[in-house]
Phi, psi and omega in degrees: 000135179293127178300148182292145177273128179268135185227137174213157175272136172254089191287159172293141174260126179244127176267110181283330175221151175210110172257138168264109187263350181173186181215129179282168179296331175284357178099347177289134175280147177260135186236164168216108196219129166277125185242136171232164179238149180266171179267017176217163183165204173290164175231124183245139173231147179227140179215131174300142177220177189266006177284159180292323184243164172294150186224134180239132174239156187229149176204190174103175189298323191249025182297325181300331183291346180266356181301132179092349178279134184278156185291334185288339180267358183285129185293331182289318177293316176303316177299320176300308180299312185298319182296313186296323187282326191247345184234307186204147179282065176297152178285169175304142183238147169260112179261135173233131182241127167264114184273094185261348180255142179300148183270145179053051186242000183087015181244018175056034186303303181300321178293316181295322178299315182293321180293323179298320178301314184292324180299312183292321177295317182294320178298320183292326187261003182063036181255135180296147171294342178268006181298122183300331180297323177294318179295322180293320180293319174304315185293324183291331180289325176165160190297325182274351185289324177301319181286328184281349185291323185258349179049043177242150177306135185202156168264125182250131181228174180069223177261018184108004183268346178260118181232130172236111185290145179244076192292339183260006180292125185295153176268135181224161172291149181212143169238123172272135180228124180230130189274009178084038181224133180260153179225131175283134179301319182295326183291323180291315180295326182292333179273355179294135174227168176101179184284161171282150171257151181289157178297163174230106185271010187279358182304328181296341180270358184276114182224358180234161176302317181295320178299317179303311183299313176304310187296313181295320181291324180281329186287314180064189182226115182288350175266002181297315179302317184291318181295316184285339173292327179272334183222085182298343178302333175309319182301318183294319179297312182296324176295320175305306185295326182290334180271356178297123183294332184258002183281134183274329180193160178210167181178183181257136179262123171065214185253022181252204183249000183280130171249166183225156174225134181259145183222161181297328180206177181284339175297316182290326180291314178301314181300312180293320181298320178299319178295310176303314181298328180294320186267344180229067187299336182275355180261163181256123176236141180214110177272158176171205180254147172213154176096190186080180182269000000 
């Protein structure tokens, strides 16, 4: 009998706010960011196979953007090897990733893919997602992987090692907008200038739609000037989002080129995305839900 294939969603991670609060002696920046996850994203499947090594195949809308990247650098394969070495002796796996999110876009795609792999392996092995060994492995794979492991709204601080869940954060309609441009995270952080901002611990008090709109609008993204200097198209996207009559708030996610607009519900988000797509056929628009526990 063919072993069952394990399948999980690797949702988009959206930084609704991003403050740069300092920089360590080793060069890593310290952040204070509110992160939410969407109900859409990449899709990962795992199936045991009889090959000696793990094997990864790729598909999906943005598969071409992964061309030329070596398997040794892939976070999914690193997650497989790390899980086998540190948690449980799982068999060799055939992993297949449908890459439905833009690459190098500020949506934590690679980290979310790796976290989905860890979730599938934990489920396969009967290991709790709260197992500290799993959290340690996630942190070793990358700064964004720990928050992606649980896919819950959270305030992320430090270099990604500080996590405060936001269980009362509302779910809202969202449209992600990408103008078809990738940005490398090191280049954006390297171009950041200006003073550091103090942390904002008030995210835990946000429980209503109106409070989300006010918090996101006031919080902003400290990487926006550096990102727009490298990719001026971001200004056009943000201007478009600002003119949407039903948008509650908008901004830039992370260190990429993907922007977001928040809406009261998915119906409003879908309607606006359809209108935008009609007038900007070369851009990528994706409506859905984001937030919640």
